[in-house]
DOGU-372259 format. One record per residue: residue in three letters; x, y, z of N, C-alpha, C in turn. Coordinates in Angstrom, 2 decimals, decimal comma, always signed. Atoms other than C-alpha are relative to their C-alpha. Example, Ala and Ser with C-alpha at 12.3 -4.5 7.8 and 13.67 -1.06 7.14 Angstrom:
2
NODE   aa      n.x      n.y      n.z     ca.x     ca.y     ca.z      c.x      c.y      c.z
NODE  ALA    +0,89    -1,19    +0,00   +12,30    -4,50    +7,80    +0,90    +1,20    +0,00
NODE  SER    -0,82    -1,19    -0,06   +13,67    -1,06    +7,14    -0,77    +1,09    +0,73
***
This chain:
51
NODE   aa      n.x      n.y      n.z     ca.x     ca.y     ca.z      c.x      c.y      c.z
NODE  MET    -0,25    -0,89    -1,25    +3,03   +23,80   +81,48    +0,79    +1,05    -0,62
NODE  THR    -0,72    -1,52    +0,50    +4,57   +27,17   +81,14    +1,25    -0,07    +0,59
NODE  LEU    -1,27    -0,06    -0,68    +8,05   +28,22   +81,91    -0,13    +0,86    +1,30
NODE  ALA    +0,02    -0,50    -1,31    +6,84   +30,43   +84,64    -0,77    -0,96    +0,81
NODE  GLN    +0,38    +1,07    -0,64    +5,07   +27,31   +86,03    +1,07    -0,90    +0,72
NODE  ALA    -0,97    +1,37    -0,25    +8,09   +24,82   +85,82    +0,87    +0,92    +0,92
NODE  ARG    -0,98    -0,67    -1,46   +10,46   +27,70   +87,75    -0,75    -0,12    +0,81
NODE  LYS    +0,57    -0,11    -1,32    +7,79   +28,01   +90,28    -0,04    -1,51    +0,59
NODE  ARG    +0,00    +1,31    -0,99    +7,55   +24,32   +91,09    +1,09    -0,79    -0,01
NODE  TYR    -1,04    +0,69    -0,24   +10,89   +23,34   +90,51    +1,50    +1,04    -0,02
NODE  PRO    -0,80    -1,19    -0,01   +13,16   +26,25   +91,83    +1,55    -0,24    +0,09
NODE  MET    -1,45    -0,21    -0,15   +16,50   +24,61   +92,26    +0,35    -0,79    -1,39
NODE  VAL    -0,92    +0,76    +1,26   +16,89   +23,14   +88,86    +0,32    +1,34    -1,27
NODE  PRO    -0,29    -1,10    +0,60   +18,62   +25,76   +86,49    -0,85    +0,56    -1,20
NODE  SER    +1,02    -0,58    +0,62   +16,91   +28,28   +84,60    +0,08    -0,45    -1,52
NODE  GLU    -0,35    +0,72    +1,56   +18,40   +27,09   +81,12    -0,53    -1,14    -0,16
NODE  ILE    +0,56    +1,53    +0,12   +17,26   +23,50   +81,76    -1,28    +0,13    -0,24
NODE  VAL    +1,15    -0,42    +0,32   +13,91   +24,49   +82,49    -0,28    +0,40    -1,29
NODE  LYS    +0,52    -0,79    +1,21   +13,51   +26,77   +79,87    +0,30    -1,13    -1,33
NODE  TRP    +0,00    +0,92    +1,08   +15,08   +23,79   +77,36    -1,46    -1,13    +0,26
NODE  ALA    +1,04    +0,97    -0,22   +12,67   +21,22   +78,86    -1,28    +0,23    -0,29
NODE  VAL    +1,41    -0,14    +0,21    +9,75   +23,16   +78,36    -0,50    +0,19    -1,59
NODE  GLU    +0,25    -0,14    +1,54   +10,34   +24,11   +74,61    +0,25    -1,07    -0,37
NODE  ASN    -0,32    +1,65    +0,87   +11,36   +20,39   +73,71    -0,74    -1,03    +0,33
NODE  ILE    +0,85    +1,22    -0,47    +9,38   +17,91   +75,75    -1,61    +0,56    +0,02
NODE  ALA    +1,19    -0,33    +0,27    +6,14   +17,80   +74,65    -0,98    -0,59    +0,78
NODE  ASP    +1,12    +0,84    -1,14    +4,32   +15,19   +76,97    +0,57    +0,60    +1,43
NODE  VAL    -0,23    -0,52    -1,40    +3,78   +17,03   +80,37    +0,40    -0,98    +0,87
NODE  SER    -0,36    +0,65    -0,84    +4,04   +13,83   +82,20    +1,41    -0,50    +0,01
NODE  ASP    -1,04    +0,28    -0,05    +7,51   +13,21   +80,94    +0,91    +1,27    +0,40
NODE  LEU    -0,62    -1,46    -0,60    +8,56   +16,84   +81,51    -0,17    +0,21    +1,35
NODE  GLU    +0,01    -0,13    -1,54    +7,36   +16,93   +85,07    +0,94    -1,59    +0,61
NODE  ARG    -1,01    +1,08    -0,53    +9,29   +13,25   +85,55    +1,60    +0,37    -0,17
NODE  GLY    -1,58    -0,46    -0,05   +12,55   +14,78   +84,10    +0,27    +0,88    +1,14
NODE  LEU    -0,52    -1,00    -0,68   +12,50   +17,99   +86,12    -0,35    -0,51    +1,52
NODE  SER    +0,16    +0,54    -1,29   +11,20   +16,38   +89,17    +1,34    -0,82    +0,99
NODE  ARG    -1,05    +0,80    -0,39   +13,98   +13,77   +89,14    +1,32    +1,22    +0,12
NODE  LEU    -1,45    -0,87    -0,21   +16,72   +16,86   +88,34    -0,26    +0,79    +1,43
NODE  GLU    +0,18    -0,66    -1,00   +15,07   +18,71   +91,44    +0,53    -0,83    +1,16
NODE  ALA    -0,50    +0,51    -1,10   +15,44   +15,78   +93,49    +1,35    -0,57    +0,18
NODE  ALA    -1,29    +0,01    +0,23   +19,12   +15,19   +92,46    +0,66    +1,07    +0,82
NODE  LYS    -0,41    -1,45    -0,47   +19,86   +18,85   +93,34    -0,34    +0,03    +1,31
NODE  ARG    +0,41    +0,01    -1,44   +18,28   +18,24   +96,89    +0,92    -0,93    +0,82
NODE  VAL    -0,68    +1,04    -0,35   +20,22   +15,07   +97,28    +1,65    +0,57    +0,51
NODE  GLN    -1,26    -0,75    +0,16   +23,54   +17,13   +96,17    +0,18    +0,96    +1,12
NODE  ILE    -0,29    -0,92    -0,92   +23,10   +19,88   +98,51    +0,02    -0,61    +1,30
NODE  LYS    -0,09    +0,69    -1,61   +22,28   +17,39  +101,57    +1,32    -0,30    +0,06
NODE  TYR    -1,44    +0,82    -0,13   +25,60   +15,71  +100,99    +1,21    +0,71    +0,15
NODE  SER    -1,32    -0,90    +0,28   +27,75   +18,58  +100,08    +0,22    +0,57    +1,38
NODE  ALA    +0,20    -0,68    -1,14   +26,76   +20,19  +103,38    +0,85    -0,65    +1,21
NODE  ALA    -0,22    +0,78    -1,20   +27,84   +17,34  +105,63    +1,31    -0,22    -0,22
***
């Protein structure tokens, strides 16, 4: 996965974290799992901070 693909797929994850993950996690499934969990955590944070 390229940096551009990851930024487009996980827009809520901060850029520096996406960049680090793409550069340092070789296994694509591990990369996707980690970024998707961060994306989900950000969504939960936003959902409950607005309440």
